[in-house]
N, C-alpha and C positions, 0 to 999 in steps of 0.2 A: 632844722631837723630835730633838735632837742625838744622843742615844744611839742612836736608830733609824738615823740616817744613818751613824753610825760603824760600826754592825754591818753595814749594807748594803755599805759600802766594803770592810770586811774580808772579807765574803763574796765580792765581786768579785775581790779580790786573791788569794783562796784558789782561785779557779777558773782561774787561769792554766794554760795548757797548755805553758808553757816549762819543760822538765825538765832543764835544764843548770844550771851554776853550783852554788849551794847546794842547790837542790832535788834534784840528782842524788845527793847524799850522804845523803839522808833515806830512811827506810823509807816505802814507799808508803802505809802506813796513818796516817802522821803528817800532820796538816793544817799547811800552810805558806802563810800569807797574805803574798805578797811582790811586790816590784816590782824588776825587773832592768833593766839598761841597759848601753849601751856607747857610747863616744865614740871613733870610729875616727880622727878627726883628732888627738886627744891620746893615743890608745892607752890608754884607761881602760875597765875592765870592772868592773861592780858588781852586787851583789844585796843587798837589804835586806828584812827582814820579821819576822814573828812566827811562831815555831815552837811549835805547840800540843802539847807533850808532856804527857800526863795528869799533873796535880798539879804541873807544873813548866814552864809556858810561859816562853819567853824571847824577847828581841829580839836580832837579829844583823844587822850590816852589814859587808860586806867590799868593799873597793875595791882593785883591782890595777892597777898601772901597767905596761903592756906595754913591750916593748923595740923595737917596730917590725918584728920578724921576721914571716915569713909565717905561722907557726903560733902567734902570740902569744895569740890567743883560746882555742885548744885548751889552751895552757899555763895560762892564767888559769882556765879551767874545771876543769882537773885539780887545781889548787891549792885552789880553792873546795870541790871534792868532798871 
């Protein structure tokens, strides 16, 4: 039963319609099960997930500390891409 639950969670994470941060740098045919987030109080932007490249899936996590500027999220997204 736990395997089934894990697969369902990965399916949900891969259905995210958020296409910024790490997802923006991937080919649209590559499955990416991920969770993104931002903490505007502490100026932190992150994306973490499993990239399902055929025969070579991998896990990646990126966290970026912003500098408080008006365009810090755009800068973080550009770095992640």
